[in-house]
N, C-alpha and C positions, 0 to 999 in steps of 0.2 A: 622509725627506723633509718632514717636517711643519715643518721649520725651515730648509727650502730657499729662502732669500733672493733672489727675480727682479727684486725693483723696489719703487719706493717710489711712496705715494699723491701725486699731485699736488691742490691746490687753487689754483686762481689767480683773480684779481678779476673774470675772463669766466668761468671754469669751477669754481665753488665744487665741492665735496663737497655732497652734501643727505643726507637719514636713508635715501631709497631708493636711492642710486646715488653712484658714484665712479669716479675715473680713475686709472690709475696708469702710470708710465713702466716700461718693462723693456728689454733688450737687442734688439736688431733682428734677430739671429740666433736669438732663442728661439722656438722653434715651439709657441703655444699655438693653441687651438681654438673657436670658440663653445662654451657649453656645457660648458665646464670651470670647474671648482669652486677659488677660491683663498681661503687664509686671512690676515687682515689683523690687526696687532695694534691693539689698542683701549685707551681709558683703561680703570682699575680691574684690571687683569690679565686683561682678558677680549679676546677674539677676534671679531672678525666674519669671517664666510662670503662672498663676493659669486661669482656666476656669470656669465661673460664672456658680453657681448651684441656687443661690435664691436671692432675691432682697426684703427689707424690708423698710418700711419708720415709724420713731421714731419721736417723741417732749418732750417737759420738762414736759408734762401734767402725773401728779402722776397716774392718772386712766381715764376711759371713764367719769367720773362722772365732771371732773376738766374740761373736754373739753364743756361739756351740760351745767354746769354752768356758764362757762365764755361768752355763745352764750345767756345771758340772761334768763337763766333758758328753754333753748329751744326754744329760738326764732330763726328761721332760718335765718329770714332777718336781725337778728342785727349781727353789727361789733364788732369783736373780742377787748375789750380795752387792753388787754395785749396781745402782739404780740408771739405767740408761736414759740421757737426757733424748726427748724425741719430739718431732715436730712435724705437722705436714707443710708442704710448700706446694705451692699452686702458681699454675702458668697462666695468664690470661693476654689477649691480644685487644690494646686500646682500640675502640671503636669511633670515640668522638672527645672534644674537648670543650668545656663551655664558652672559652674566651677563645677557640681554633690555636690554641699550644699544643703545638705536637714535639718540644724539646723532649727528650726522654724523661722519664718520671724520677725523682729524687729518693737516694736511701732514705728509708724509714719513714718515709710518708704513710699517712694513715690511708686502712683500706677499709669501707665501710660497707654495708647492706643497702640497697638502693630501695626508693619508694616505686611505687607502683606508676607515678607521673615520670620517675626520673627513669625508670627504665623503658618507658616510653618516648622520651628525650633521648637516649641515650640510641635506640635503634632506629630512629626517625619515624618513629609511628603516629608522631602526636601530631602532624602536621600534612596528612596526605590529603592530596588531591583525588577526587572521583574516586572516594573509598570502596572497595569491594572487599567482603569479608573473606580471608581464606582459614580461618580457624581460631584458636587461641592457645597461648602459653601460660604454663604454669612453671611456677619460679619459688626457690626458697622449701621447697619440698622438703620437711623433716628437718629443717634448721632451724636450732634453738632459739627461743625468745623471738620469735618472728613469725608471722602470719604468711601461709602460702599465700603468694600472688597469682592470681587469674586475671590474662589481659586479652581481651579480642585483639586481634592481628587482622588489620586490613592492608591491601595492596594498591595503587591507582590503576585502575581496570584498565586504562590507557597502554599500560606497561604489560598487559596479558592478553587484550584481543585486539589491540592496536589503536592509535595510529602509532604511538611510540616505540612499543615493542608487541611483539605477537606470539602464539604459539605455547603450549605446556608440554612438556614429558613427565611421564608419572613411570617411576621403575620399580620393581619390587617381588620377590618371589609369589607365587602362584598360593592363592588362598589367605595366606593370614597379611599380607600388606594391602589388602582393601582398594585395589588400585580405581576397582570402578566407582565404588562406593563414595573414595575423594575426588574423582573427575565429576562425579555426578552432584555432591556436594557444592563444588563450585559452580556449576552450570546452574544449579538452584539459586546461590546466590546472584548470579549475571541476571537472570530471567526476573527475580525479586527486585533487583535495583531498577531494572529497563521497564518493568512494570510502573513504578511507582512515578514514571515521565509523564508530562504531560501528553495525552494523546492527540491532542488538537496542532502541537505544534510540528510541523512537517520536518523543519530545519534540525531535531532534536536527532541526535545518533539514535541508532535503532539496529536489534538483532534478533535472529533466529537460529535454531540448532536443527543439525542432522547427526542422528546417534546410530550407530550400527549394535545389533544385538547380536553377540556372538557367542553366547553361553546361555543354554536352556532359555528359560523364561525371566531371565534376570532384568530385561528392560522394557518386558512386555505391560509392566501394570503400574507406571511411573506416574499414573492420574490419581492413582487410589492410594489411601492413607495407609501407613503401615499397622497393620495388629500387632506386632510384637510379639506373634503366637509364638516363635521359636525358641523365645528367652525364657529362662527359667522363671523369672518374676515380671510376666507381660505390663503387668499396669504400673510397677515401679521404673521399668526400662521407657515406659510411653511417658511417664511424670518427668523422668530425668531428660531425656530427648526433647521434649517441650520446653523444658526450662533452658537447656542450652541453646535451642533456637531463637529465644525470645530475647535471653542475654547477648548473643548476638545481634538482635533487632532483624532476625529473618524471621518470613511468616511460618509458622508452623503449618503449612500444608505441603500437598504434594504439586507436581508439575501441572502446569494450566497450559491450554491450547494444543494439547496432544495428539498427533496423528499418526496411526501404526500403519505399516504396508507389511504383509504377510507374502510369501512367493506363493504363485497360484497353485493350488493343491487339490487332490481329489480324494473326498473322506472316503475312506475304508478300503484303501489301496496303499501299494508301497509308496505312490508317490504322493503322500502328506508331508508336506514340507517345512512343517513347525511344529513346535513344542505346545501351541496351544491346541485346547481340544477343536473340533469341527462346530460344538456347539459356540463356545466361546468366540470363534471368528467370526461364524454368521452375525452372533448380536451384536459385537462391535461395527461390523459392517452396518446393520441396522441403522444403530445409533449413529451414521456417519462419521465414527469417529475411526474408520479403519478400511482398507481397501488392499485388494492382492494384485500383486503385480505379474507381469508376464513380459516376454519380448520377441517383437513381431519382426519379420526378416525385411522388411520396405523400411523400417526407421532404425532398426539396431545393427543391420550389416554392417555400418562405420564403424562400431564398436568391435570387431573382430579380433583385431591386433590385443583385445585385453584376455582372450582365451590364451594368449601365449606368452601370458607376463611370468610364468617360472619356466618357460622353456628357453634355454640357452641356444640364441640366434646367429651365432656368431658369422657365420657366413653369409646371413640376411636373405636365405631361401623363403623363408616363411612370410617375410615382408614384402619379398618381391611377388609371392602370390598371392597376395592381400590387396598389393597394388593393381594386378591383373584383374583381380575380381572387381574391385572396386570403380575400376575404368570402363567395365561392361563390357570385356573382351572375349571371344569364343560365344558359349553359350551363356553367359552370364547377364547377357544383357535382356535373354526373355526371362530369366528366375524371378518368382513373385513369394513364395514360401521357404520356409526352411526345408521341406521335403524335397522341392524342385532343386534347392541349394545343394543338397547332399548328393542327388543325381548327378548331379552338372560337375560334381567334384570328383564323382566315381569314374564317369567317360574320362577325365583326363588320366584316370590311374590304371585305365585299361593297358593291355602290350600293344593292343594296335597304336597306340599314342605314342608308343616307345621312339627316341629320334626324332618326332614329327617337331617337338617344340625345344628348339635350340638353348632358350632361355633358361625355361625350368626342368629340369630332369625327373622322368615318371616318379623315381624314389621319395623325390621331394613332396610330390603331391600325394604320395602314400602314408607319408607321415602327417601331411597336414590333413587328410581325410581321417587317419586314427584318431586324432587330438581332436577335430570337430564331431566326428561321428559320436565320439564318446560323451560329451559335453550335452549335444542335441536329442540326441535320441533317447538318453537317458531321464531326461527330467521335462516335465509337463512347464516349465514357465516359458520354453520356448513354443510359440503357440502360433497359429494362424491368425486370430483376429481379437479385438478386445470388444468387450460386453462391458461398457459404462453401465448398463441399467443392473447389472449384478455385481458393480461396486469393484470393477475389474480397471486396472490402467498400466503405464509405464513408468518405472523410476524418473524418467527421462521429464515426461511430460508433468507428473504429480511436483518434481522439486523445483520447476520454472515458477510455479504460482507462489511460492513458500512468500510467506508474510512475517512483519514484523513479530515477536516475541511467540512464533510458533515452534513447536519441536516436535520433528519430523523423524521416527523411529523406524529404522527399516531391518527388517528382521532376518540374518543369515545364518543363524545358529544352526540348523539341519540339514544347510546345504552342503556339498562336497567344496574340498576346498578351490577346484579352477571355477566354482559355479560363486564362491564367497567373492572370489577376485575380479571376478566379470561384475559384478554387481556392484562390490565396492568402487571399480574404478569409474564405472558407468556413473555413478552418483556423483563422485570428485569433479567429474569431467564437465557434468551437467552444471555443477556448482561454479565450477571456474569459469566455465563459458557464461553463465548467467550475470556474473559479475564481471567479465569483461563486457557487458552491455550487447552479446550475440542475439538476445531476445527481446532487447528493447524496441519497443512500439508495436509489439503484440498487445491481444486485449489482455486484461488481468494480468500482466505480467507489471510487479512491482516491488521488488528484491529490498529488503533492508540494507543499512549500509555495510552489517557485518555479518557474516553465516559462519557459526563454530561448529565444526565437524568432530567427532568424538569416535575414536576406533579404539578398542582394545586388543591385542596383537598385533602389533605396528610391524614385526619381525616378521611376520607373513608376506608384508607388501616392500618393506625398506630395511632391509637387513645387509649387512657387509656382504652377504651372500648372494643375494639379487643378483640376476645376470644383469649387467650394465644396460643391455637393450629393452629391459622391462619398460612397457608404457605405463605400467602402474607405477614404479620405480621416478621413471620422469615425473608423472605427474604429481606425485608426494614432492619431489625434491621443487618443483615449480613453486607448489603451495609454500612449502618452507622460504625458498627465497622471496617469490613476488606476492605471497598472497599476502603480506601485512597492508601494502600498497593498496589490493584489490579489494580487501574487506573478507577475506577467506582465510580463518583461523582453525589450526589444526591442535587438538588436544588429545593424544597418542598416550598409551599405555604400552608396556610392555615386561617381560620378567626380567629382562636382563639388558640393561642400558647400551652396555659395552658391545651389543649385536647389533645394535642398529645404526644406519648409514651417517658417517661423522658429520654429512651438510645437512641431515637434518635436525641431530642433538644440537649442531653447533647454530642453529639459525634459531630455537629457542630461546625466548626470553625468561622463562619460570621452569625450574626443575624441582622437582617432588619425588627426594629419595623416599621409600619405604623400607620393610624390612629385605634384608640381602644376606646373601652367604658370603664366607670369607676368601674365597676364592674372586666374587665379583669385584669385591673392592681392591682387589690387587692390581686391576687392569689401569692400563693409562688414563680412562675416563674419569678416576677418582684423584687423579693427582694432584688435582689443587684444593682436595678437602683434605684438612688437619688429621693425623693419624689417628687421634682420640674419637673423632666424629665417624671415623671408619668402621671404628670397633663398635662404637653406638648402633652403627645401620643394622651390623649381623644381630642386634638385640632388641629391634625397635618394637613396641606391642600393635597388637591391631588398632585402628584407630590415630595412629601417630606418623607423621612423616616429618621429614628436614627437608626445608624449603630455601630456596636460591631464588631470588630476584633482582636486577639492579636498582631499586631503591632500597633495598635493605643492606644496613651498613654491614651486617653477619649472615652466616645462615643461621634460620632459626628450627629450632625444636618445636612442631606446632601438634593441636590434637583437634580431633574434630568430632561433632556427635554422629549418632548412629542414623543410617538413612531414614528419610521420614517418609518415603516412598514404600508401596506394599514389596516384600521381601517373600523370594520362593529358595525353597532349598531342597 
């Protein structure tokens, strides 16, 4: 196949070849696809490789009118008297040359299909250090006299979870783009590769994961194998998925060392805070693989600012109130629980206090009370104490003791948006402080070198519309800009990439583009992507992504298998 000539390079007065791109003619019946790789003869016995970007068909007709007239002035059944000469011409981008010669390709140079080894070489996939599988490529699908090429694709793990580069952003419309499935596939590949490392070697790089479950029971059984019960043919789907995992050299097993954290709930009341049943929750607590989390005033008042993450506080009055409370002024030095805390704020809201406090007006205290009261009295996760014997914990305490290869899943799906933000902000803050060494020296604290955080619906916390003073936005920006050096890595997903803060997407080393709509691809975030690829983004299938990473010489259209862990519909 490496010498299967399919066309020749075109270089005309109006369309010259350049250092970066070239055009070649080919048989109109030959099926080629964008992202396919072709090999071209070049000077000094070298070969250049190009990735197909666009395909067009042309005939010798001078205008549309010529075609119309030759069909007997618009008779759709007429046979043309003159046979039109036609061809396909293909536009391709040069990705590399075997001798590093980058002068333009010469007119009439032979264009060939490439072998699997040549495709690997062309895309720079043949010599990747610290390989981490991120999917597989399929090329020459439907191409005549040529077998379809299927190639596993690996990237350098140091360019996705550090220290060379870090952070992953996944975008795509809801449902079809399967953002969670792709993130979980990558996380599974990372856990697999790190589980193979020598446990006795303390100097070896290590990793752990913190995932947020934001939809139903999506990530609440990732330690159980997928039964494929929702597939039309469960057995065939299972066989196909297992085969793909084995070809990609991944263990066909679910995640290991998984710990779940459910919001504290009271069975048979409206305060049941998870989509799991009370029986499932109790069973997992008994098996020591789950805990219920609560927030206690004594330790968690430090994070009060997180409740105001989506409130625009341009005058900084909320910030002033929080500083007042933290410094224990007024009655706040005697408060020991959430109830007492609410009462102390209530006093500040009374008319008797009007005019007494020059710094903070009563109206501001009332606004503060409205927001805090709604959050705290509305849910039982704000409690008086922690009963460890009943499997209760604080998120801050639980994450402090995270160990290598562990997966911690925090369930926030059923909480209201302000409480989801509070839990997310608390967890990110704890992980950041942990990696900064704030808890170093405490017994049992021995974090891994890297902690990967996965959150879907990032637009809730780091969109372009998020108030600039939001403490969660500040925290996410900190992770995006400084997390790589600390070992805090963000895997984030959202429907529309263009809605996310530029400093977050700008600091991601890897980008995965799933199926999206035609309005989205016109935004400035996509201006570096060739137009034909943008069009492809509007019709990508489920289980298909376009990937961008510094080590790839071109964008790659990759596929990945179905999830290996239990799915809920």
